[in-house]
N, C-alpha and C positions, 0 to 999 in steps of 0.2 A: 504495498500501498505508500505510494508517494508521499511523502510530506506535503503541510499546508505551508503556504505561503508564511502563514504567520510564526510557524516552525520552523520553515525554514533560514528567517530571518534570527528568528532567537538562535541555531546554530549554526551562521554568522557571526554574531557577535560571541559566541561564546569562542569559537576558533579566534579571531581576533582577539579578545583578550587570552588567552592561554599565550599568545607570538607574545607580544606585551609584556606576561611576568615572567615567562623563560625558554628568551627566543632559541636557546644551544636544543635545551628536552625537543623546543618545537620542530627542528629541524632534523634530528636525529631521528621523528618518527617518522617524516617526509621521507624518506629514504629507504627507493625497495632492497629489502637484504633479498639474498639466495639463503635458502632456507641452511639451515649450520649440519642436518646429514650430507645433506647434496654436497657443500661444499668440502664435508671431510674424506665423503667418499670417493673425490676428486682428486683430492691431495694426495691421497694413497695411492691414488690407482699412479700419479706421478711421481710417488718415489716410490711405488715397485718399479716402476720404467727404467728414472733416472739409477736406480741399484742392476738394475738388468744390465742396462747399455754400460756402465762402469763394467760391472764385472766382462763384458764383450770385448771392453776396449782391456782387460790386463790381459783376457787370455789372447787378443789378437795383438797385443804391443802396440796398440793404435795410444798415443796421447789425446791425441783432438775427438777420440769418444771418447776419452774421462772424461773429455774440456767439457760434453757436453750433455753427457750422464750428471755431472753435476749441477749444470746447469739446472737441466729440470728439477732434479734435487730442491734446487732454490728455490722454483717456481713452485712446487708442491710448497717446500713450507710456507712461502710470503701470500698464498688463497687462504690460512686459516686464520691469517690478519685482518682485525677487518680494515675499510677501508678509509681512510682518514680527511675529513675536505671536503668528498666527495659531498651532503648537501649542504653543501653552504651556498652553490650556485641554482642551486633547487628550489630556494627560498625567494619566496616573492615582497619578504614581508624586510621593511626598507631599516627596521632595527638588528636585523640580521649583520649587513653591514661594520654597528659600530664592534658587533660580535669577534666579526672576522677580525678589525683592527686589534682586539684585545689581545687576539691570536699569535699574531702576530710579535707581539710586543715576546722580546728577551726575559729568560727565567731571573736574572738578575734584576731588571725592572719589576715584576710581579713580586717578588719579595719582599722589592722597595717601596712597592706600593701598599703589601699589606701591613709588613714594617708601617705604617705613615699612617693606616685609619686606626692601629690595637693602639698607636702614642696617640690619638685625635688632633695628629694633624691636618 
């Protein structure tokens, strides 16, 4: 059953409030994610293939083939890591730009800002 106009307006207001309150969480919720099970299976398949290529490289004494196998292992490991920064461009909310600017600061700048907030400066 479709939503009425009143319900759609309420939903849009709640979404705007959600973006304003926590833009980082809102952007992370918008990212299309590959199910974890699928990523794990793909990573395991790539890792097994990489190991098989390394063993074949050792048996045939071809170092180039060993490098390819090692690259497959690296790709398999990187598939398990979550994507970083992928949702920043997908968010149409202008407050996400200030969030992206905050993320570009160095770690020492963030620590200094935190220290200043604690001291009340």
